[in-house]
N, CA and C atoms as a LAMMPS dump frame, in Angstrom:
ITEM: TIMESTEP
0
ITEM: NUMBER OF ATOMS
255
ITEM: BOX BOUNDS ff ff ff
-5.0000000000000000e+02 5.0000000000000000e+02
-5.0000000000000000e+02 5.0000000000000000e+02
-5.0000000000000000e+02 5.0000000000000000e+02
ITEM: ATOMS id mol type element x y z
1 1 1 N 349.758 -225.047 248.086
2 1 2 C 350.584 -225.274 246.759
3 1 3 C 351.952 -225.49 247.043
4 2 1 N 352.491 -225.098 248.042
5 2 2 C 353.952 -225.295 248.4
6 2 3 C 354.328 -226.683 248.763
7 3 1 N 353.036 -227.243 249.421
8 3 2 C 353.157 -228.812 249.88
9 3 3 C 353.165 -229.783 248.323
10 4 1 N 352.639 -229.404 247.219
11 4 2 C 352.845 -230.219 246.094
12 4 3 C 354.227 -230.017 245.535
13 5 1 N 354.762 -228.764 245.563
14 5 2 C 356.083 -228.594 245.284
15 5 3 C 357.046 -229.343 246.138
16 6 1 N 356.856 -229.487 247.321
17 6 2 C 357.753 -230.232 248.16
18 6 3 C 357.48 -231.725 247.826
19 7 1 N 356.168 -232.32 247.759
20 7 2 C 356.055 -233.49 247.326
21 7 3 C 356.527 -233.974 246.114
22 8 1 N 356.423 -233.082 244.899
23 8 2 C 357.188 -233.355 243.634
24 8 3 C 358.864 -233.344 243.715
25 9 1 N 359.349 -232.559 244.507
26 9 2 C 360.631 -232.588 244.711
27 9 3 C 361.121 -233.699 245.548
28 10 1 N 360.438 -234.214 246.373
29 10 2 C 360.708 -235.393 247.115
30 10 3 C 360.519 -236.689 246.314
31 11 1 N 359.62 -236.627 245.423
32 11 2 C 359.453 -237.711 244.392
33 11 3 C 360.739 -237.67 243.485
34 12 1 N 361.196 -236.789 243.019
35 12 2 C 362.235 -236.425 242.073
36 12 3 C 363.462 -236.989 242.901
37 13 1 N 363.578 -236.634 243.993
38 13 2 C 364.957 -236.625 244.574
39 13 3 C 365.139 -238.328 245.382
40 14 1 N 364.027 -238.666 246.019
41 14 2 C 364.059 -240.046 246.666
42 14 3 C 363.359 -241.199 245.795
43 15 1 N 362.348 -240.92 245.088
44 15 2 C 361.698 -242.171 244.626
45 15 3 C 362.364 -242.575 243.259
46 16 1 N 362.512 -241.525 242.416
47 16 2 C 363.098 -241.544 240.962
48 16 3 C 364.481 -242.559 241.227
49 17 1 N 365.315 -241.975 242.068
50 17 2 C 366.673 -242.87 241.957
51 17 3 C 366.447 -244.327 242.375
52 18 1 N 365.567 -244.585 243.382
53 18 2 C 365.278 -245.898 243.741
54 18 3 C 364.662 -246.618 242.496
55 19 1 N 363.929 -246.123 241.728
56 19 2 C 363.207 -246.778 240.658
57 19 3 C 364.359 -247.014 239.714
58 20 1 N 365.144 -246.127 239.378
59 20 2 C 366.131 -246.299 238.327
60 20 3 C 367.255 -247.471 238.858
61 21 1 N 367.596 -247.391 240.103
62 21 2 C 368.443 -248.393 240.702
63 21 3 C 367.723 -249.845 240.664
64 22 1 N 366.463 -250.012 240.878
65 22 2 C 365.855 -251.405 240.861
66 22 3 C 365.867 -251.637 239.254
67 23 1 N 365.398 -250.756 238.397
68 23 2 C 365.243 -250.988 237.072
69 23 3 C 366.638 -251.416 236.439
70 24 1 N 367.808 -250.682 236.873
71 24 2 C 369.067 -251.293 236.447
72 24 3 C 369.375 -252.596 236.943
73 25 1 N 368.998 -253.005 237.93
74 25 2 C 369.248 -254.273 238.607
75 25 3 C 368.522 -255.403 237.641
76 26 1 N 367.185 -255.054 237.157
77 26 2 C 366.452 -255.951 236.565
78 26 3 C 366.951 -256.011 235.118
79 27 1 N 367.407 -255.012 234.521
80 27 2 C 368.149 -255.011 233.179
81 27 3 C 369.332 -255.885 233.021
82 28 1 N 370.085 -255.639 234.385
83 28 2 C 371.362 -256.704 234.308
84 28 3 C 371.076 -257.932 234.418
85 29 1 N 369.901 -258.451 235.216
86 29 2 C 369.582 -259.865 235.34
87 29 3 C 368.916 -260.116 233.603
88 30 1 N 368.288 -259.403 233.239
89 30 2 C 367.835 -259.764 231.805
90 30 3 C 368.964 -259.923 230.831
91 31 1 N 370.027 -259.234 230.899
92 31 2 C 371.216 -259.402 230.194
93 31 3 C 371.879 -260.545 230.269
94 32 1 N 371.995 -261.025 231.581
95 32 2 C 372.727 -262.168 231.996
96 32 3 C 371.891 -263.405 231.52
97 33 1 N 370.624 -263.388 231.521
98 33 2 C 369.767 -264.474 230.901
99 33 3 C 369.992 -264.493 229.515
100 34 1 N 369.955 -263.493 228.953
101 34 2 C 370.071 -263.422 227.398
102 34 3 C 371.378 -263.948 226.988
103 35 1 N 372.462 -263.737 227.745
104 35 2 C 373.807 -264.229 227.501
105 35 3 C 373.743 -265.868 227.65
106 36 1 N 372.986 -266.306 228.635
107 36 2 C 373.071 -267.659 228.93
108 36 3 C 372.229 -268.294 227.858
109 37 1 N 371.205 -267.657 227.432
110 37 2 C 370.342 -268.332 226.318
111 37 3 C 371.062 -268.416 225.171
112 38 1 N 372.055 -267.424 224.886
113 38 2 C 372.71 -267.528 223.609
114 38 3 C 373.521 -268.714 223.715
115 39 1 N 374.393 -268.724 224.751
116 39 2 C 375.314 -269.903 224.883
117 39 3 C 374.638 -271.247 224.929
118 40 1 N 373.327 -271.438 225.323
119 40 2 C 372.556 -272.676 225.238
120 40 3 C 372.202 -272.964 223.754
121 41 1 N 371.893 -271.818 223.014
122 41 2 C 371.605 -272.008 221.684
123 41 3 C 372.808 -272.449 220.82
124 42 1 N 374.029 -271.815 221.139
125 42 2 C 375.333 -272.1 220.506
126 42 3 C 375.568 -273.561 220.801
127 43 1 N 375.586 -274.109 221.986
128 43 2 C 375.845 -275.435 222.354
129 43 3 C 374.997 -276.398 221.842
130 44 1 N 373.685 -275.936 221.883
131 44 2 C 372.557 -276.803 221.276
132 44 3 C 372.907 -277.138 219.704
133 45 1 N 373.298 -275.998 218.919
134 45 2 C 373.521 -276.341 217.719
135 45 3 C 374.778 -277.118 217.428
136 46 1 N 375.797 -277.037 218.142
137 46 2 C 376.965 -277.9 218.337
138 46 3 C 376.668 -279.345 218.469
139 47 1 N 375.789 -279.605 219.422
140 47 2 C 375.405 -280.883 219.856
141 47 3 C 374.619 -281.388 218.597
142 48 1 N 373.611 -280.825 217.942
143 48 2 C 372.917 -281.217 216.89
144 48 3 C 373.6 -281.68 215.919
145 49 1 N 374.773 -281.027 215.621
146 49 2 C 375.679 -281.261 214.527
147 49 3 C 376.476 -282.704 214.879
148 50 1 N 376.606 -282.824 216.186
149 50 2 C 377.166 -284.158 216.592
150 50 3 C 376.34 -285.199 216.668
151 51 1 N 375.138 -285.066 216.629
152 51 2 C 374.037 -286.3 216.314
153 51 3 C 373.76 -286.799 215.015
154 52 1 N 374.63 -286.183 213.988
155 52 2 C 374.08 -286.556 212.744
156 52 3 C 374.339 -288.107 212.305
157 53 1 N 375.466 -288.774 212.882
158 53 2 C 375.62 -289.966 212.611
159 53 3 C 374.707 -291.096 213.556
160 54 1 N 373.829 -290.51 214.48
161 54 2 C 373.059 -291.457 215.318
162 54 3 C 372.201 -292.358 214.51
163 55 1 N 371.397 -292.004 213.511
164 55 2 C 370.552 -292.938 212.911
165 55 3 C 371.345 -294.01 212.325
166 56 1 N 372.62 -293.795 211.748
167 56 2 C 373.235 -294.865 211.016
168 56 3 C 373.705 -295.812 212.313
169 57 1 N 374.13 -295.254 213.269
170 57 2 C 374.492 -296.152 214.471
171 57 3 C 373.331 -296.931 215.126
172 58 1 N 372.043 -296.355 215.014
173 58 2 C 370.885 -297.227 215.593
174 58 3 C 370.701 -298.475 214.695
175 59 1 N 371.034 -298.31 213.437
176 59 2 C 370.727 -299.351 212.382
177 59 3 C 371.342 -300.442 212.65
178 60 1 N 372.669 -300.443 213.346
179 60 2 C 373.337 -301.599 213.725
180 60 3 C 373.067 -302.096 215.11
181 61 1 N 372.319 -301.706 215.747
182 61 2 C 371.856 -301.718 217.114
183 61 3 C 371.496 -303.275 217.129
184 62 1 N 370.502 -303.66 216.471
185 62 2 C 369.993 -305.04 216.464
186 62 3 C 371.223 -305.888 216.393
187 63 1 N 372.101 -305.74 215.199
188 63 2 C 373.261 -306.688 215.174
189 63 3 C 374.095 -306.678 216.59
190 64 1 N 374.443 -305.529 216.993
191 64 2 C 375.219 -305.602 218.171
192 64 3 C 374.488 -306.417 219.294
193 65 1 N 373.328 -306.126 219.446
194 65 2 C 372.423 -306.808 220.731
195 65 3 C 372.542 -308.383 220.243
196 66 1 N 372.498 -308.815 219.256
197 66 2 C 372.58 -310.28 218.968
198 66 3 C 374.12 -310.748 219.296
199 67 1 N 375.054 -309.938 218.902
200 67 2 C 376.397 -310.518 219.404
201 67 3 C 376.49 -310.506 220.845
202 68 1 N 376.088 -309.645 221.57
203 68 2 C 376.213 -309.469 223.085
204 68 3 C 375.302 -310.742 223.564
205 69 1 N 374.193 -310.912 223.135
206 69 2 C 373.459 -312.206 223.473
207 69 3 C 374.04 -313.471 223.418
208 70 1 N 374.717 -313.544 222.079
209 70 2 C 375.633 -314.803 221.978
210 70 3 C 376.706 -314.96 222.918
211 71 1 N 377.417 -313.934 223.305
212 71 2 C 378.538 -313.898 224.196
213 71 3 C 378.065 -314.179 225.536
214 72 1 N 376.968 -313.514 225.936
215 72 2 C 376.452 -313.794 227.367
216 72 3 C 375.833 -315.116 227.396
217 73 1 N 375.232 -315.902 226.558
218 73 2 C 374.813 -317.137 226.628
219 73 3 C 375.944 -317.98 226.533
220 74 1 N 377.088 -317.849 226.005
221 74 2 C 378.213 -318.728 226.127
222 74 3 C 378.852 -318.549 227.482
223 75 1 N 378.906 -317.309 227.806
224 75 2 C 379.422 -317.047 229.256
225 75 3 C 378.675 -317.602 230.327
226 76 1 N 377.38 -317.749 230.34
227 76 2 C 376.511 -318.244 231.258
228 76 3 C 376.504 -319.835 231.307
229 77 1 N 376.826 -320.338 230.026
230 77 2 C 377.027 -321.799 229.999
231 77 3 C 378.326 -322.163 230.645
232 78 1 N 379.275 -321.523 230.618
233 78 2 C 380.577 -321.804 231.013
234 78 3 C 380.417 -321.604 232.605
235 79 1 N 379.864 -320.507 233.035
236 79 2 C 379.721 -320.416 234.596
237 79 3 C 378.791 -321.48 235.117
238 80 1 N 377.859 -321.94 234.318
239 80 2 C 377.046 -323.051 234.713
240 80 3 C 377.777 -324.476 234.998
241 81 1 N 378.551 -324.601 233.994
242 81 2 C 379.444 -325.819 234.139
243 81 3 C 380.467 -325.714 235.302
244 82 1 N 380.916 -324.552 235.834
245 82 2 C 381.871 -324.292 236.882
246 82 3 C 381.18 -324.434 238.042
247 83 1 N 379.875 -323.932 238.155
248 83 2 C 379.259 -324.078 239.432
249 83 3 C 378.504 -325.519 239.739
250 84 1 N 378.457 -326.327 238.919
251 84 2 C 378.013 -327.562 238.976
252 84 3 C 378.947 -328.477 239.638
253 85 1 N 380.239 -328.235 239.292
254 85 2 C 381.256 -328.999 239.971
255 85 3 C 381.506 -328.907 241.405
């Protein structure tokens, strides 16, 4: 019976502090992850607010591409004339 008491005391004195120490480290990591997740959520909401005008900008994309195409064709024609000489 005395060995049971010695084993119980060893469990309380040695194993329990190690378990508490490891649990504390795990909980600290979980808190850091939670803080990072909250920051990601906050920044994501701010980014979402900044994306509101994107559909309107995409509506003018076809016009912009046509303007660039006209300029590129004009530039290529001028370069072709220079290279022929």
